[in-house]
N, C-alpha and C positions, 0 to 999 in steps of 0.2 A: 815260182810264181804262185803255186798252190800254198806254199808256206807263207808267202807275203799276204795273200788274201785271208788266210786263217788268222794271221797276226793282227790284221786290221779289223776283221769281223768279230773276233773273240771279245774284245772289250765292249763293243757295241751290243753284242748278244747279252752280256752280263748286265749291262746298264738298261736293257730294254724294259724289265719289270718296273723300274723306277719311273719310266715315262709312259707306262701303259695307260694310266688314267688321263693323261694330258694335263693341261693346266686346270686345276680345280678352282671353282669360284668360291671365295670364302663366304661362309654363312653370315648374313647381316647380324650385327649386334642388336639385341633387343633395345628398343627405345623406352627409356624410363621417363615418364611424365609425372610432374608434381600433381598431387590431387587438387582439384578445383575447390577453393574454399567455399563452404556453404554458409550463408548467413543464418544465424540462429533464428528459428521460427518463434515469434513471440505471440502467444495466445492472448489477444486482447479480450478483456472482459467487456461485457455489455453493461454499462453503468447508467444508461439513460432511462428516464421514466420516473413514475411516482412510486413511493414506498411508504409504509407505515410500520411502526414497531413499538417496542418497549425497552426500557433501560432501568438499571439498578446501580446505585453508586454510593459514594461516601464523600462528605464535604468536611473541610477543615477551614475554620474562619479565624481571622485576627481582628481585634478591635470591634466588638469584644471577642474574647477567646470562646469559641464554640465549635462543636463538631456534631456529626450525626449522619444517619443514612438518609437516602432519598430514592424515590422510584417513580416512574411515570411512563408517558407515551410520547411519541414523536410522529410527525407527518412531514414528508419532504418531496422534493422533485429535483432530479439531476439531468443535466445535458451532457452527453458524452460527445466530445469534440475530437476524438482520436486518442491521443495520449493525455489530453487535458480534460478534466471533468469539472464542471461548475454546478453549483447547487444552492438551493434555499431550503430551510427547515425551520419548523416551529416545534417546541416541546413544552410540556408542563409536567411538574413533579410535585407530589406531596412529600413533605420532609419531616424528619424528626431531629432537626438541627437545634440543639439547646446550648446556651452558654454555660460555662463551667461554674459561674457564680451569678447571683442576682435574679434568677428565674427568667421566664420568657421562652419563646420558641419561634423559629421560622417555620411556617407551615406550608408555604407555597414558593416554588422557584420555577421561573419560566424563561425561555430564550427565543429570540428571533435571530436566525443564523444565516450568514452567507458562507459558502464553501468554495474552495478552489483546490483541486487535487491532481495527482498524477496517476495514470492508469498503468499499473505493473502487470496487467493481465487479470488474474482472479483476485488480486489485491489492489486496493485503492488507499493511497496515503493522501491526507488532505489537511489543509489549514482552515480554520474557521474563526469568525469574529462577528460581533453584532451587539445587540441590546439584550440586557438581562432585567428581569423583574423579580422582586422578592417581597413577600408579605408575611407579617408575623406579629408577635406580641413582644414589646420591649418595655419592661417595668410596668406591666399592667395596662399599657396603651397599645391599641391596634395601630400598626404602622405599615407602610408600603412605600416602595420607591423603585426607580429604574437606575440602572448602571450600565456598564459595558464589560465585555469579556473578549478574550482571545485564547486560542488553543490549537491543539492538533488532534487528529483522529486517524484511525485505520479501520477499514472494512475488508472482509474476506468473503468471496462468493462460495457458499457451500454448494449451491446448485443454481439453476436459472432464477429461482424465486427467493431463496433465503440467503441472507447475509448475517454474519456475526462480526462484532468489532468492539473497539474501545475508544474512549475519548477523554482527554484531560483538558480542563478549562481553568483559566485564571480570571477571577472577577474583581471588579472594583466598583464600590458605591461611595460617592462623596456626600458627606453630611446627610446620612440616611434619614430621610423624612424630617429634617430639621432637628435631629437628636444630637448633632455634634459628633456622631460616630462615623468613621470612615472604614467600613468593613472591607477587608480583602479576603476573598474566599477562593480556595482551590478545590475543584471537584474532579473525581475520577469515576468513570461509569463504564459498565459493560452494556453492550447494546445488541439487540437482534431486530432485524427488519424483514418484512415481506414485501417483495416488489410486485406490483400489479402488471 
């Protein structure tokens, strides 16, 4: 009987260390969660309000062939409607636009502009169109006339008051002051504005 008890208990005694801890609860696996997408933060610029500034540029004219520098001042107002910016502007320039032959000179160029743009934050990209006025001397006669133009521009906010930018305009004058000339002019200008 003693031998029988030892024979039964011996295997249980050897197996006892394996069951000493009992049934272990498995550690939970870490839960991996995908990062929550964060919408990019867009820093809207504040483009509303009045501004005044100066510009300097170059003009290339066809019929007659002419070119030259111009510079002047502008005054405008913009309405910031969120991502859309609307504006009006008037400018006037003194010019040194001279024909390549025949003499004469355009001495004044002015615009009345409508603007519609998109606010990219500190950068504003806009389209502009409106009326143009030019005055000068053609063949010894003082002439002046109005035409129209369209173009694009871009402004960048250096800080809350100052902006810098550029503008390219295509002009058309039909039968300029009865001379039979139909000048097409392309202008490109660098601009700086102070916002009040």
